[in-house]
N, C-alpha and C positions, 0 to 999 in steps of 0.2 A: 838374719837368713829371711822372719817372717816382717821385718820391715823393707826386707828389699823388694820381697815380690806384691807388699802395698803398694811403694813406691812406684813400678811395673806397672799395677792393674792400674795405674791414677794415672799412669801416663800416657798407656794405650786407651785408657776409655773403654775400660772392662769395668767398672761398676758393678756388673751383677757379680763376677766373682771376686772384688774386693768382699763383696753383700756376704759371699759367700765365706769369704777366710775368716772376716771377721766374728763370724759365724762361728767356727771352728776354732775359733781361739778364747769361747768366751765371755768376745764384749761385746753386746750386744745389744746397748745405747749408740755404739759406734755404726754397727750393721741396722740396725732403725735407720740414724742417722741417716747414712749412703744412701739408704733405699728411698729416703724422706727426700732429698736431694738429687740423685742424680739417679735415679730407677727406682722412680715411684710403679711398673708393674711388678714389682716382687714385691713391694711393701708389707701386702695384705700374706704375702708366704712369709714373708720373715716373723712378719706379728704371732702369725700361726708356729711356726717351728721355736720362738719362744715362748710361745703361752704353752707345748707340749713339755719342751726344758725345767718350764717353772712346774706346771706340774709332776713332773716326777722325784723332782728337790721338794715337794710337798705344802710351794705359794701357791695352795689357793686362789687366795685374795688376787694378790698378783696376776694369775696365768689366766681368770674371769675377764680380769682387763686387755688382757692382748685377743683372748677368742673374741671380745668385742669388738677389738679394731678390726685381726682378720675377719670378722662378717661370719667366721663359724658357729658362734655364740651358740644362737638354737638346737646345733645338735649336740656338740663340745662339751656346752657345758653341765649340759642332762644329763652325760654319757659320765662325766669325771666324777659331778656330785654323789652319781646314785653306783659307781664303782668304786668311792670312795665310803658309803654307805652316809652321806649327809641327808637326811632327807628336811629337815629342818632348813639348814643352806639353801638346800633346792626351791623350800617352798619358799623362800625367799625372794631368791632371786626368778623368781617364774614372776611373782604378785609385783619386781621392781621394774622387771622389764614392761611390762604393760603389750604382749605383743600376741593379736591374739591365736598365735601358731602355738606361742609356746601357753597359754592357755589349754588352748588340746588338746597338744601332747600332756599338761600334768592334769587335765579332767582322765586319759586316758591309762594313764601310769596309775590312777588310783583307782579306777576299776576294775585293774586288772588284782 
């Protein structure tokens, strides 16, 4: 039945719904592939949703990668790493990114 829905979405050109269906089925690679090829407007949203999923299952490194792909790494990665009590990992991330906004945030965080 799911395969029928996938074919129906493809034939109708509803790649946004196809992408959501792949996400719902846990087929994240396929969802990202569909978003890259046919639904670029939702590509960052797809990366963000995948990063949140990875965060929930404890795959921090992959979550960071997809937060970066989604463009939300300046806020989401510090939030995730502070909530997981990983200050050393957070410091490494901030230094590796070499972004002034993150350096400023890190300095304010340390002051607090």
